[in-house]
C-alpha positions in Angstrom: 81.0 128.0 70.2 78.0 129.6 68.6 74.5 128.2 68.9 74.2 128.1 65.2 76.6 125.2 64.6 74.8 122.6 66.7 71.4 123.9 65.6 72.4 123.5 61.9 73.8 120.0 62.6 70.7 119.1 64.5 68.5 120.3 61.6 70.5 118.2 59.2 70.3 115.1 61.4 66.5 115.6 61.8 66.0 116.1 58.1 68.0 112.9 57.3 65.9 111.0 59.8 62.7 112.3 58.4 63.8 111.3 54.9 64.6 107.8 56.2 61.2 107.4 57.8 59.3 108.6 54.7 61.4 106.9 52.0 62.5 103.6 53.5 60.5 100.4 53.4 62.6 98.2 55.7 61.3 98.4 59.3 64.7 98.3 60.8 65.9 101.3 58.7 62.8 103.2 59.8 63.6 102.5 63.4 67.2 103.8 62.8 65.8 106.9 61.2 63.6 107.5 64.2 66.7 107.2 66.4 68.5 109.9 64.2 65.5 112.2 64.8 65.6 111.6 68.5 69.4 112.3 68.6 68.8 115.5 66.7 66.4 116.6 69.4 68.9 115.6 72.1 71.6 117.7 70.4 69.2 120.7 70.4 68.3 120.2 74.1 72.0 120.1 75.2 73.0 123.1 72.9 70.2 125.3 74.2 70.9 124.2 77.8 74.5 125.3 77.4 73.5 128.5 75.7 70.9 129.4 78.4 73.3 128.4 81.3 75.7 131.1 80.1 73.0 133.8 80.4 71.2 132.6 83.5 72.6 133.0 87.0 71.3 129.6 88.2 72.4 126.6 86.2 69.8 123.8 86.5 70.9 121.9 83.4 67.3 120.9 82.7 68.1 120.4 79.0 70.7 117.8 79.9 68.3 116.1 82.4 65.6 116.0 79.7 68.2 114.5 77.3 68.8 111.6 79.7 65.1 110.9 79.8 64.9 111.0 76.0 67.9 108.6 75.7 66.1 106.2 78.1 62.9 106.4 76.1 64.8 105.9 72.9 66.5 102.8 74.3 63.1 101.3 75.3 61.6 102.2 71.9 64.4 100.5 70.0 64.2 97.4 72.2 60.5 97.0 71.8 60.6 98.0 68.2 63.2 95.4 67.3 61.3 92.7 69.2 58.2 93.5 67.2 60.1 93.6 63.9 61.7 90.2 64.7 58.3 88.6 65.6 56.7 90.0 62.5 59.6 88.8 60.4 59.3 85.3 61.8 55.6 85.1 61.2 55.4 86.8 57.8 58.9 86.3 56.4 59.4 89.9 55.6 60.1 93.3 57.3 59.0 95.3 54.3 56.5 97.9 55.6 54.5 98.1 52.4 53.9 94.4 52.2 53.0 94.3 55.9 50.5 97.0 55.5 48.9 95.2 52.6 48.5 92.0 54.6 47.1 93.8 57.6 44.2 95.4 55.5 42.7 92.0 54.8 41.1 90.8 51.6 40.0 93.1 48.9 36.3 93.7 48.4 34.7 91.1 46.3 33.8 92.0 42.8 30.5 91.6 41.0 31.4 88.2 39.6 31.7 86.5 43.0 28.7 84.9 44.6 29.6 86.3 48.0 30.6 84.5 51.1 27.2 83.0 51.9 26.8 80.9 48.7 29.2 78.1 47.9 28.6 78.3 44.1 27.7 75.4 41.8 31.3 74.3 41.1 32.7 74.4 44.6 33.5 71.1 46.2 33.7 71.4 50.1 35.9 68.2 50.3 38.5 69.5 47.8 42.0 69.9 49.5 42.1 73.5 48.2 38.7 74.4 49.8 38.8 76.4 53.0 36.0 74.2 54.4 38.0 71.0 53.8 39.1 69.2 57.0 42.8 69.4 57.8 44.4 66.1 56.8 47.6 66.8 58.7 45.9 66.4 62.1 44.5 63.0 61.3 47.2 60.4 60.4 46.0 57.7 58.0 43.0 59.7 56.7 44.7 60.6 53.4 45.7 56.9 52.9 42.1 55.8 53.6 40.7 58.4 51.2 43.1 57.2 48.5 42.3 53.6 49.0 38.5 54.1 48.7 38.9 56.3 45.6 
């Protein structure tokens, strides 16, 4: 078999994986695309190893040995990657990469109409249930009933 056939197939696999990494928004599909790219590299390593072993007198099969290391690294990568994706999905409720990037960047810079984080502003009530300074009423049973009774 000629070297061109596995090289072309490897290039097609790598381009498909690259497209998947750049175009997909789901984290699991991105991991699958990375696996496609790694498999394309493995195919190239084995093809060039077979091609070079025909011309060399000593056959070390270093391309096949390197392929085994790549497969082991890919298995570890997919295991850790899926664990991270599942943990993020449990915490945030989505595995959409764009939405995760937006939540990781933090709050937007405050505009000129805000008073800043130092001042509470004239209309801000610190005891309102929507206020971030309000005490958490879930931790103290009976407090909500006492507040309603006194109101």
